SEKOL-423752 format. One record per residue: z, y, x of N, C-alpha, C, O in turn; residue in one letter. Coordinates in pm, whole numbers, plus 50000, padded with zeros to 5 digits. Each point is the difference from the previous one (the first is absolute). Example, Ala and Ser with C-alpha at 12.3 -4.5 7.8 and 13.67 -1.06 7.14 Angstrom:
BEGIN
{site {50780,49431,51319},{50000,50119,49911},{50000,50120,50090},{50066,49998,50104},"A"}
{site {49862,50107,49861},{50006,50119,50082},{50073,50109,49923},{50017,50111,50051},"S"}
% end
This chain:
BEGIN
{site {73343,17226,22202},{50119,50055,50065},{50092,49887,50040},{50014,49902,49927},"M"}
{site {50048,50113,50188},{50086,49891,50048},{50133,50000,49923},{50038,50097,49934},"S"}
{site {50031,49790,50076},{50125,49982,49927},{50117,50059,50079},{50077,49928,50063},"K"}
{site {49933,50205,49933},{50108,50071,50069},{50062,50102,49903},{49929,50072,49931},"I"}
{site {50202,49932,50066},{50070,50097,49914},{49984,50139,50061},{50019,50019,50120},"C"}
{site {49946,50080,49795},{49977,50134,50047},{50131,50076,50026},{49994,50104,50065},"Q"}
{site {50119,49851,49891},{50127,50065,50019},{50080,49937,50111},{50052,50072,50085},"I"}
{site {49962,49797,49918},{50085,49934,50098},{49921,49943,50119},{50056,49976,50107},"T"}
{site {49816,50002,49875},{49914,49943,50108},{50011,49849,50009},{49951,49940,50095},"G"}
{site {50113,49997,49806},{50009,49852,50000},{49859,49940,49988},{49914,50048,49926},"K"}
{site {50067,49843,50152},{49871,49929,49994},{50023,49851,50014},{50113,49954,50018},"K"}
{site {49778,49971,49973},{50007,49856,50000},{50060,49950,50133},{49965,50049,50108},"T"}
{site {50127,49853,49881},{50059,49939,50118},{49952,49855,50010},{49959,49941,49900},"Q"}
{site {50047,50004,50217},{49956,49863,50025},{50120,49914,50035},{50086,50042,50078},"V"}
{site {49921,49840,49865},{50108,49909,50026},{49957,49854,49991},{49882,49969,50013},"G"}
{site {50212,49943,49964},{49971,49858,49995},{50044,49942,49865},{50102,50040,49945},"N"}
{site {49821,49866,50004},{50045,49905,49898},{50070,49889,50077},{49945,49949,50097},"N"}
{site {50172,50014,49862},{50070,49889,50068},{50023,49888,49898},{50070,50017,49900},"V"}
{site {49869,49869,50131},{50009,49885,49909},{50130,49927,50021},{50077,50032,50091},"S"}
{site {49947,49869,49825},{50123,49920,50011},{50011,49934,50139},{50109,49986,50055},"H"}
{site {49774,49975,50001},{50002,49937,50133},{49998,50099,50112},{49979,49963,50116},"S"}
{site {50043,50166,49851},{50002,50113,50093},{49868,50033,50065},{49996,50067,50103},"K"}
{site {49896,49887,49838},{49866,50032,50046},{49971,50144,49957},{50024,50037,49886},"R"}
{site {49923,50045,50205},{49978,50140,49973},{49851,50033,49991},{49921,49959,50085},"R"}
{site {50043,50115,49809},{49861,50049,49982},{50011,50149,49970},{50097,50045,49938},"T"}
{site {49804,50030,50106},{50003,50144,49980},{49983,50038,49855},{49934,49930,49923},"K"}
{site {50127,50183,50040},{49985,50057,49867},{50021,50150,50006},{50046,50054,50101},"R"}
{site {49920,50013,49790},{50021,50146,49993},{50104,50034,49896},{50008,49936,49895},"K"}
{site {50072,50165,50135},{50095,50056,49905},{49942,50134,49954},{50003,50100,50073},"F"}
{site {49944,49900,49805},{49939,50120,49943},{50105,50099,49951},{50111,49960,49963},"E"}
{site {49857,50169,50035},{50087,50102,49954},{49988,50011,49847},{49892,49980,49944},"V"}
{site {50217,50052,49990},{50001,50015,49852},{49950,50141,49969},{50080,50091,49979},"N"}
{site {49785,49927,50019},{49942,50132,49979},{49956,50024,49857},{49958,49908,49929},"L"}
{site {50053,50218,50030},{49956,50045,49867},{49932,50135,50011},{50043,50086,50076},"H"}
{site {49847,49932,49845},{49940,50132,49988},{50078,50073,49892},{50011,49950,49888},"K"}
{site {50042,50164,50141},{50090,50071,49910},{49962,50144,49994},{49966,50061,50101},"K"}
{site {50040,49996,49780},{49975,50146,49980},{50134,50072,49999},{50096,49957,49937},"K"}
{site {49908,50153,50134},{50119,50082,50007},{49963,50145,49966},{49889,50044,50030},"F"}
{site {50201,50028,49908},{49979,50143,49975},{50074,50072,50111},{50122,49990,50012},"Y"}
{site {49802,50084,50069},{50055,50074,50114},{50031,50141,49951},{49910,50084,49990},"W"}
{site {50218,49941,49980},{50042,50125,49940},{49970,50121,50087},{49955,50103,49949},"V"}
{site {50070,49887,50181},{49982,50108,50091},{49854,50052,50007},{49977,50120,50018},"E"}
{site {49927,49789,49967},{49860,50032,50003},{49938,50010,49861},{49885,50040,49984},"Q"}
{site {50194,49924,49915},{49955,50005,49858},{49873,49917,49976},{49902,50047,49943},"D"}
{site {50103,49825,50104},{49884,49914,49983},{50045,49854,49997},{50111,49966,50041},"M"}
{site {49799,49947,49909},{50021,49856,49999},{49934,49942,50123},{49888,50039,50036},"W"}
{site {50182,49866,50031},{49941,49931,50115},{50015,49849,49979},{50085,49956,49923},"I"}
{site {49833,49968,50144},{50008,49853,49996},{50027,49949,50142},{49926,50032,50093},"E"}
{site {50179,49889,49922},{50035,49942,50127},{50010,49850,49993},{50032,49944,49894},"L"}
{site {49941,49989,50216},{50019,49856,50012},{50137,49984,50069},{50016,50026,50119},"T"}
{site {50081,49929,49801},{50138,49991,50053},{50059,49864,49979},{49962,49929,49907},"V"}
{site {50131,50033,50180},{50072,49875,49988},{50115,50019,49905},{50032,50112,49961},"S"}
{site {50032,49777,50002},{50119,50005,49912},{50113,50074,50070},{50078,50071,49936},"A"}
{site {49931,49913,50197},{50102,50071,50076},{49978,50150,49996},{50094,50078,49990},"H"}
{site {49779,49961,50019},{49967,50144,49997},{50030,50060,49865},{50039,50117,49993},"A"}
{site {49944,49807,49900},{50035,50052,49865},{50150,50033,49992},{50040,50102,49943},"L"}
{site {50039,49813,50114},{50144,50025,50008},{50034,50125,50081},{50087,50079,49964},"R"}
{site {49839,49936,50149},{50020,50118,50085},{49963,50125,49928},{50071,50100,50011},"T"}
{site {49818,49900,49916},{49956,50119,49924},{50102,50031,49891},{50031,50117,49977},"I"}
{site {50023,49783,49956},{50103,50021,49897},{50126,50061,50060},{50067,50083,49938},"N"}
{site {49965,49876,50185},{50123,50048,50063},{49990,50140,50058},{50086,50084,49974},"K"}
{site {49808,49944,50105},{49991,50131,50067},{49898,50095,49940},{49996,50118,50036},"I"}
{site {49920,49832,49873},{49900,50085,49938},{49864,49985,50065},{49990,49958,50115},"G"}
{site {49906,50075,49810},{49861,49981,50043},{49967,50094,50118},{49940,49957,50098},"L"}
{site {50099,50169,49893},{49963,50097,50101},{50065,49964,50134},{49934,50007,50104},"N"}
{site {50192,49955,49895},{50073,49962,50122},{49941,49874,50060},{49988,49989,50122},"A"}
{site {49973,49914,49793},{49942,49875,50048},{49865,50028,50065},{49969,49944,50105},"A"}
{site {49949,50143,49835},{49873,50032,50060},{50016,50072,50131},{49927,49972,50094},"L"}
{site {50169,50121,49915},{50024,50073,50125},{50049,49904,50110},{49961,50012,50117},"K"}
{site {50123,49892,49845},{50050,49903,50096},{49891,49909,50054},{49995,49969,50119},"R"}
{site {49917,49989,49790},{49887,49914,50038},{49903,50077,50093},{49946,49943,50094},"A"}
{site {50033,50184,49878},{49910,50081,50086},{50062,50021,50136},{49931,49996,50102},"E"}
{site {50201,50027,49901},{50070,50023,50129},{49993,49877,50087},{49984,50011,50122},"K"}
{site {50028,49871,49817},{49998,49875,50076},{49857,49958,50032},{49984,49901,50072},"E"}
{site {49914,50165,49881},{49863,49970,50031},{49941,49891,49913},{49896,49944,50034},"G"}
{site {50168,50023,49854},{49952,49894,49911},{49897,50052,49903},{49901,49932,49971},"I"}
{site {50122,50187,49978},{49916,50053,49893},{49920,50116,50052},{50052,50087,50070},"L"}
{site {49820,49914,49895},{49914,50115,50022},{49963,50054,49862},{49956,49925,49914},"D"}
{site {50062,50207,50065},{49984,50058,49868},{49856,49988,49947},{49979,50014,49879},"F"}
{site {49923,49960,50207},{49865,49983,49954},{49981,49865,49935},{49899,49980,49932},"K"}
{site {50194,49924,50085},{49994,49868,49939},{50057,49996,49861},{49987,49899,49930},"D"}
{site {50077,50210,50026},{50061,50004,49864},{49890,50023,49897},{49917,50091,50015},"I"}
{site {50083,49827,49884},{49904,50015,49890},{50054,50100,49900},{50107,49977,49943},"V"}
{site {49823,50130,50032},{50041,50105,49905},{49932,49970,49869},{49878,49987,49995},"I"}
{site {50202,50002,49898},{49947,49970,49868},{49988,50127,49921},{50086,50088,50008},"L"}
{site {49809,49923,49915},{49981,50117,49913},{50024,49953,49857},{49911,49946,49936},"S"}
{site {50206,50075,50015},{50034,49963,49860},{50027,50120,49920},{50029,49989,49881},"L"}
% end
């Protein structure tokens, strides 16, 4: 699976390393991603999402259900990509 946040859509960016002599070489800025288990109260099940640190703050602020609906509305999340855990 690619390194993309399932809630915010953040992905790897490309930039430059700049040395002291101002010489530029290409580099990647990776996203701070984590696989995290969440309890989805509305559906009464556990799910596993790949989320960035920014997305964790968003989920804490507006709630899991609202964050999932927002991601689906923006076209970032497809519900078939959510891993359903049977615990």
